[in-house]
C-alpha positions in Angstrom: 7.6 14.8 4.5 11.3 13.9 3.7 13.7 16.8 3.2 16.4 15.7 0.8 17.9 19.2 0.8 17.4 22.3 2.9 19.1 25.7 2.8 19.6 28.1 5.7 16.8 29.3 7.9 13.8 27.7 9.5 13.2 24.0 8.6 9.4 24.5 8.6 7.6 24.1 5.3 4.0 25.2 4.7 3.2 24.7 1.0 0.7 26.8 -0.8 -1.1 26.1 -4.1 1.2 28.3 -6.2 3.7 26.5 -8.5 5.8 27.5 -11.5 3.7 27.3 -14.7 4.0 24.0 -16.6 5.9 25.3 -19.7 8.2 27.5 -17.6 9.0 24.7 -15.3 9.8 22.3 -18.2 12.2 24.9 -19.6 13.8 25.5 -16.1 14.1 21.8 -15.4 15.6 21.1 -18.9 18.1 23.9 -18.4 19.1 22.6 -15.0 19.5 19.0 -16.3 21.8 20.3 -19.1 23.8 22.4 -16.6 24.3 19.4 -14.4 25.4 17.2 -17.3 27.8 19.9 -18.4 29.4 19.8 -15.0 29.7 16.1 -15.1 27.1 15.5 -12.4 25.3 12.7 -14.3 23.6 11.1 -11.3 22.1 14.4 -10.2 21.0 15.2 -13.7 19.3 11.8 -14.0 17.6 12.1 -10.7 16.1 15.5 -11.6 15.3 14.4 -15.2 13.4 11.2 -14.1 11.6 12.5 -11.1 8.3 14.4 -11.6 9.2 17.3 -9.4 7.1 20.5 -9.2 8.5 23.9 -8.2 6.1 25.1 -5.4 5.9 28.2 -3.3 6.2 27.8 0.5 6.2 29.8 3.7 6.7 29.3 7.4 5.9 30.7 10.8 8.1 33.7 10.2 6.2 34.5 6.9 9.3 33.8 4.8 8.6 33.1 1.2 10.7 30.5 -0.7 10.6 27.9 -3.4 10.3 24.1 -2.7 11.3 21.5 -5.3 8.4 19.1 -4.4 7.6 15.5 -5.3 4.4 13.8 -4.3 5.6 10.2 -4.5 3.7 6.9 -4.8 3.9 4.8 -1.7 6.6 2.4 -2.9 8.8 5.2 -4.2 8.3 7.3 -1.0 9.4 4.3 1.2 12.4 3.8 -1.1 13.4 7.4 -0.8 12.8 7.6 3.0 15.1 4.6 3.4 17.8 6.4 1.3 17.3 9.9 2.9 20.5 9.8 4.9 22.5 8.4 2.0 25.4 10.8 1.2 25.2 10.3 -2.6 21.5 11.2 -2.6 22.2 14.2 -0.4 25.0 15.3 -2.7 22.8 15.0 -5.8 19.9 16.9 -4.2 22.3 19.7 -3.2 23.7 19.8 -6.8 20.1 20.1 -8.1 19.2 22.9 -5.8 22.4 24.9 -6.7 21.9 24.3 -10.4 18.3 25.6 -10.3 19.4 28.6 -8.2 22.2 29.4 -10.6 19.6 29.6 -13.3 17.4 32.0 -11.4 15.1 29.6 -9.5 16.3 29.8 -5.9 15.4 26.6 -4.0 15.4 26.4 -0.2 14.1 22.8 0.1 13.9 19.6 -1.9 11.0 17.7 -0.3 9.2 14.4 -0.9 5.8 13.6 0.4 3.7 10.4 0.2 0.9 10.7 -2.2 -1.8 8.9 -0.2 -4.4 9.4 -3.0 -2.2 7.4 -5.4 -2.9 4.1 -3.6 -6.3 2.6 -4.0 -8.2 1.9 -0.7 -8.0 -1.7 0.3 -11.1 -3.8 1.1 -11.8 -3.1 4.8 -12.2 -5.8 7.4 -15.9 -6.3 8.4 -17.4 -6.3 11.8 -18.1 -10.0 12.2 -21.3 -11.2 13.7 -19.7 -14.6 14.4 -16.2 -14.4 15.7 -13.6 -15.6 18.3 -10.6 -14.2 20.2 -8.3 -15.8 17.6 -10.2 -14.2 14.7 -10.2 -10.8 16.2 -6.6 -10.9 17.2 -5.5 -12.2 13.8 -7.5 -9.5 12.0 -6.0 -6.8 14.2 -2.5 -8.2 13.5 -3.3 -8.2 9.8 -4.1 -4.5 9.9 -0.9 -3.6 11.8 1.3 -5.8 9.6 -0.1 -4.2 6.3 0.3 -0.7 7.7 3.8 -1.1 9.0 5.5 -3.7 6.8 3.4 -4.1 3.6 1.0 -6.7 2.2 3.2 -9.8 2.4 3.5 -9.4 6.1 -0.3 -9.6 6.5 -1.1 -12.6 4.4 -0.5 -15.2 7.0 -2.5 -13.3 9.7 -5.4 -12.8 7.2 -5.3 -16.5 6.4 -5.3 -17.4 10.1 -8.3 -15.1 10.7 -10.3 -16.6 7.9 -9.5 -20.1 8.9 -10.5 -19.3 12.5 -13.7 -17.6 11.3 -14.8 -20.7 9.2 -14.2 -22.9 12.2 -16.3 -20.6 14.4 -19.2 -20.7 11.9 -19.1 -24.5 11.8 -19.0 -24.7 15.6 -22.0 -22.3 16.0 -24.0 -24.2 13.4 -22.9 -27.6 14.8 -21.4 -28.6 11.5 -18.9 -31.4 12.0 -15.4 -31.0 10.5 -12.1 -32.8 10.7 -9.5 -31.3 13.0 -7.1 -30.7 10.1 -9.7 -29.3 7.7 -8.3 -26.5 5.6 -10.2 -23.4 4.5 -11.5 -24.9 1.3 -12.9 -27.9 3.1 -14.5 -25.8 5.7 -16.0 -23.4 3.2 -17.6 -26.3 1.2 -19.1 -27.7 4.4 -20.6 -24.4 5.2 -21.9 -24.0 1.7 -23.5 -27.5 1.9 -24.9 -27.6 5.4 -25.5 -24.1 6.8 -29.1 -23.1 6.3 -28.2 -19.5 5.6 -26.3 -20.5 2.5 -29.2 -22.0 0.6 -29.5 -20.3 -2.8 -32.8 -18.5 -2.7 -34.1 -15.6 -4.8 -33.4 -14.5 -8.3 -30.7 -16.1 -10.5 -30.1 -19.0 -8.1 -28.1 -21.0 -10.6 -25.7 -18.1 -11.2 -25.3 -17.6 -7.5 -24.4 -21.3 -7.1 -21.8 -20.9 -9.9 -20.2 -18.0 -8.2 -20.1 -20.0 -4.9 -18.3 -22.9 -6.7 -15.9 -20.5 -8.3 -15.1 -19.0 -4.9 -14.3 -22.4 -3.5 -11.8 -22.9 -6.4 -10.1 -19.5 -5.4 -9.7 -20.8 -1.9 -7.7 -23.8 -3.3 -5.0 -21.3 -4.3 -4.8 -19.5 -1.0 -3.3 -22.5 1.0 -0.2 -23.0 -1.2 0.3 -19.2 -1.5 0.3 -18.8 2.3 2.5 -21.8 2.8 5.1 -21.3 0.1 5.3 -17.5 -0.6 4.7 -15.7 2.7 6.4 -15.2 6.0 4.4 -18.1 7.5 7.4 -20.3 6.7 11.1 -19.8 5.8 10.4 -19.3 2.1 13.1 -18.2 -0.3 10.8 -16.1 -2.4 7.9 -14.0 -1.2 4.8 -12.5 -2.9 5.2 -9.0 -4.3 3.2 -6.4 -2.4 0.5 -6.0 -5.0 -0.1 -9.8 -5.2 -0.1 -10.0 -1.4 -2.8 -7.3 -1.2 -4.8 -9.2 -3.8 -4.8 -12.2 -1.4 -5.7 -10.1 1.6 -8.5 -8.3 -0.2 -9.8 -11.6 -1.5 -10.0 -13.0 2.1 -11.7 -9.8 3.3 -14.2 -10.1 0.5 -15.0 -13.7 1.6 -15.4 -12.4 5.2 -17.9 -9.7 4.0 -19.8 -12.2 1.9 -20.2 -14.8 4.7 -20.9 -12.2 7.3 -23.6 -10.7 5.2 -25.2 -14.1 4.5 -25.1 -15.4 8.1 -26.2 -12.2 9.8 -28.8 -11.2 7.2 
């Protein structure tokens, strides 16, 4: 939890479920915004006006009761605010907001921001692969760490490396010959064509084959993305985080599909 402002007393915050009623809070917030603008504090007024704060009740180890101006921020906004938390202008704006609310009868001890983990959809998890190698396992682990610590674009190259190594491991185990410089599209097509587990059997064979061909066309796009829009090389422009996670989740979906087919 980031504290943008804190008054006197203990720094501990234990939020409860009580909050100022919606209509009452709208009136209080509107009045505080107007007061800030009347004082010429436009940046503080804009920050309060545009941020979906709640006025929550909190307590601490000493059983103090106090109010917390609280914001459950999406991941990207939380990261942005955490990087700005020590900024003097942001601190000054937060202090002005707290004093304006207090002046209007809503005393605020803290202005706090927390990451709303429920706001971010869960990514496709990496599977436990039946066929693998040290390279694949290491690259998958590095993908997880990169995504967690630095965002999606940092993990694309590692995910691509893991998938490339996985396809090579499948070919080696099944004794499918491939060129030393074969890319992921070429390896996937070889596996589709020559691996006995990839034969289309069961209902809707023709539709399954169509999906397989479409998957191969998706792989064609992964190579240039990895080479020209990630940290794999010194690229001037990088994927946005949402696009990077699309690539990573696509690779993980391929891993799940092949792992299920080959170990089933």
